[in-house]
N, C-alpha and C positions, 0 to 999 in steps of 0.2 A: 628147151628140150634136152640139151646135153646134160644139164644138171639133173633132170629127172632120170635119165638113163644111168648116170653115175650113181645116183641114190639106190638104184635097183641092182648095182653091182657090175655094170657094164663099163669096160674101158672106153674112154671117149677121146676122139680126135677132134680138137677144136680147130676148124678151118677158118682162115681169115685171108682176105685179099689185101687189105691196106692197114687195118688197125691192129698191129701187133700188141699194143698196150691193152686194148680191150680183150683180145684173146687171152693174154696173160692173166688178166683179172678173172676171167672165167676159169682158167686152169687152176689158179690159186684158190678160188672158191671151192672148186671140186676137191682139190687136195685137202683144204681145211675141213671139209665135211667127210673126209675119209675115203674119197673116191680116187680114181686115177685118171689122168688126162695128159695129153700133150698137144701143143699148138703147132700147126703146120700151115705155112703160107701157100696158097694156090688160088688162082682165078679159075673156078670150076666151069666157067662158061667157055673156057678154052680147052679143047680136047687134050692137047699135050700136057697142060698143067694138071688137068684132072687125072690123067694117067700117072703123072709124077707124084701126085698126092697119094695115090694108092700104093705106089712103090715106097714112098717115104714112111707110110704108116707101118711098114715092115722093116724100117731101117734100124740099125743098131741103137741109135739114139732113142727112138720110140720104145724099142724093146727094153732098153735099160730103165726107162721110166716105169714101164709096166712091171718089170721084175722087181724093182725097188718096192713097189706097193705090195706085190705078192709076198715078198720076204717079210714085210712089216706086219703081215697078217691081216691087212685091210682088204685083201682080195683073195677069194678062194682060187686055188689052182684050177685051170681050165684046160 
């Protein structure tokens, strides 16, 4: 699903609970196809971690990832 959203120009957060390697594979694939993505760990079945995921998506690290793609011309400014 994330790959399709990325193909349509949406910035994607790849959430993972345990498999950082698999999340990185998805992020790398999205990047290779010209999209933008960042991986963030959180167990969304736990309220506090779900809230932290939302906070992290607005983190400087995620913002840098998305700005990098926007500057490269792969993402229109939004």
